[in-house]
Short mmCIF file of the C-alpha atoms (twelve columns), coordinates in Angstrom:
data_MODEL
# 
_entry.id   MODEL 
# 
loop_
_atom_site.group_PDB 
_atom_site.id 
_atom_site.type_symbol 
_atom_site.label_atom_id 
_atom_site.label_alt_id 
_atom_site.label_comp_id 
_atom_site.label_asym_id 
_atom_site.label_seq_id 
_atom_site.Cartn_x 
_atom_site.Cartn_y 
_atom_site.Cartn_z 
_atom_site.pdbx_PDB_model_num 
ATOM 1  C CA . MET A 1  8.454   30.315 -39.292 1 
ATOM 2  C CA . TRP A 2  9.029   34.319 -39.436 1 
ATOM 3  C CA . SER A 3  5.836   36.415 -39.686 1 
ATOM 4  C CA . TYR A 4  4.986   39.196 -42.157 1 
ATOM 5  C CA . GLU A 5  6.191   42.038 -39.772 1 
ATOM 6  C CA . ILE A 6  9.865   40.872 -38.761 1 
ATOM 7  C CA . LYS A 7  10.285  39.933 -42.146 1 
ATOM 8  C CA . SER A 8  9.615   43.410 -43.216 1 
ATOM 9  C CA . LYS A 9  11.389  45.146 -40.241 1 
ATOM 10 C CA . ALA A 10 14.246  42.758 -41.221 1 
ATOM 11 C CA . ASN A 11 14.258  43.924 -45.093 1 
ATOM 12 C CA . ALA A 12 13.448  47.645 -43.753 1 
ATOM 13 C CA . TYR A 13 16.712  47.833 -41.582 1 
ATOM 14 C CA . SER A 14 18.721  46.126 -44.283 1 
ATOM 15 C CA . LEU A 15 17.636  48.151 -47.221 1 
ATOM 16 C CA . SER A 16 18.885  51.304 -44.565 1 
ATOM 17 C CA . LEU A 17 22.253  49.802 -43.957 1 
ATOM 18 C CA . VAL A 18 23.167  49.371 -47.714 1 
ATOM 19 C CA . LEU A 19 21.650  52.514 -48.706 1 
ATOM 20 C CA . ASP A 20 24.094  53.947 -45.978 1 
ATOM 21 C CA . PHE A 21 27.015  52.268 -47.148 1 
ATOM 22 C CA . VAL A 22 26.638  53.187 -50.473 1 
ATOM 23 C CA . LYS A 23 26.321  56.782 -49.967 1 
ATOM 24 C CA . ASN A 24 29.384  56.581 -47.572 1 
ATOM 25 C CA . SER A 25 31.416  54.982 -50.554 1 
ATOM 26 C CA . TYR A 26 31.145  57.872 -52.749 1 
ATOM 27 C CA . GLU A 27 33.135  60.102 -50.235 1 
ATOM 28 C CA . ASP A 28 36.986  60.171 -51.231 1 
ATOM 29 C CA . LYS A 29 37.760  58.762 -48.057 1 
ATOM 30 C CA . PHE A 30 36.241  55.741 -46.399 1 
ATOM 31 C CA . LEU A 31 36.295  55.347 -42.557 1 
ATOM 32 C CA . GLY A 32 39.177  58.236 -42.630 1 
ATOM 33 C CA . SER A 33 41.308  56.305 -45.248 1 
ATOM 34 C CA . GLU A 34 41.831  57.331 -49.089 1 
ATOM 35 C CA . LEU A 35 43.239  53.811 -50.140 1 
ATOM 36 C CA . LEU A 36 40.180  52.255 -48.476 1 
ATOM 37 C CA . GLY A 37 38.075  55.134 -50.748 1 
ATOM 38 C CA . ASN A 38 40.110  53.995 -53.825 1 
ATOM 39 C CA . ALA A 39 39.568  50.174 -53.055 1 
ATOM 40 C CA . LEU A 40 35.651  50.649 -52.202 1 
ATOM 41 C CA . GLY A 41 35.299  52.382 -55.409 1 
ATOM 42 C CA . LEU A 42 36.647  49.968 -57.560 1 
ATOM 43 C CA . ALA A 43 35.208  47.212 -55.641 1 
ATOM 44 C CA . TRP A 44 31.977  49.358 -56.234 1 
ATOM 45 C CA . ASN A 45 32.855  49.610 -60.296 1 
ATOM 46 C CA . THR A 46 33.177  45.933 -60.346 1 
ATOM 47 C CA . VAL A 47 30.044  44.967 -58.426 1 
ATOM 48 C CA . MET A 48 28.067  47.081 -60.769 1 
ATOM 49 C CA . GLU A 49 29.948  45.523 -64.102 1 
ATOM 50 C CA . VAL A 50 28.603  42.165 -62.990 1 
ATOM 51 C CA . LEU A 51 24.901  43.337 -62.381 1 
ATOM 52 C CA . ASP A 52 24.517  44.953 -65.660 1 
ATOM 53 C CA . SER A 53 26.130  41.960 -67.724 1 
ATOM 54 C CA . SER A 54 24.301  39.006 -65.749 1 
ATOM 55 C CA . LYS A 55 20.397  38.657 -66.543 1 
ATOM 56 C CA . PHE A 56 20.747  35.898 -63.369 1 
ATOM 57 C CA . VAL A 57 22.438  38.394 -61.027 1 
ATOM 58 C CA . LYS A 58 19.849  41.154 -62.024 1 
ATOM 59 C CA . HIS A 59 16.911  39.588 -61.430 1 
ATOM 60 C CA . ASN A 60 17.858  38.067 -58.381 1 
ATOM 61 C CA . PHE A 61 19.015  41.713 -57.107 1 
ATOM 62 C CA . THR A 62 15.673  43.276 -58.113 1 
ATOM 63 C CA . SER A 63 13.515  40.731 -56.725 1 
ATOM 64 C CA . PHE A 64 15.521  41.277 -53.263 1 
ATOM 65 C CA . ALA A 65 15.541  45.089 -53.701 1 
ATOM 66 C CA . SER A 66 11.735  45.068 -54.476 1 
ATOM 67 C CA . GLY A 67 10.815  42.696 -51.203 1 
ATOM 68 C CA . ALA A 68 9.774   39.801 -53.411 1 
ATOM 69 C CA . LEU A 69 11.928  37.403 -51.575 1 
ATOM 70 C CA . THR A 70 10.730  38.517 -47.729 1 
ATOM 71 C CA . HIS A 71 6.881   39.806 -48.455 1 
ATOM 72 C CA . PRO A 72 4.535   36.860 -48.560 1 
ATOM 73 C CA . SER A 73 3.337   35.458 -51.794 1 
ATOM 74 C CA . SER A 74 -0.409  35.838 -50.931 1 
ATOM 75 C CA . TYR A 75 -2.300  37.849 -48.626 1 
ATOM 76 C CA . GLU A 76 -5.093  36.831 -46.547 1 
ATOM 77 C CA . TRP A 77 -7.554  39.532 -47.366 1 
ATOM 78 C CA . GLU A 78 -6.839  38.460 -50.947 1 
ATOM 79 C CA . ASN A 79 -8.716  35.003 -50.782 1 
ATOM 80 C CA . ILE A 80 -11.893 36.285 -48.692 1 
ATOM 81 C CA . TYR A 81 -14.053 36.633 -52.030 1 
# 
């Protein structure tokens, strides 16, 4: 079973990778290729449309982004009193 520290670091690292990818995807060229940049822009717009139109996908995406899937459901200090 994963500890909280491992889950937290994995969540922070994956979020950092996603943010770097999104930041780089707004450039005209991606990895030096304009065609790849255009394809990535089209894919990005498609993903955003799916996220915006599906309540199920939007709920799960925001749950993951908030850390709800990687953080414990309760903390030890909450049950002290």
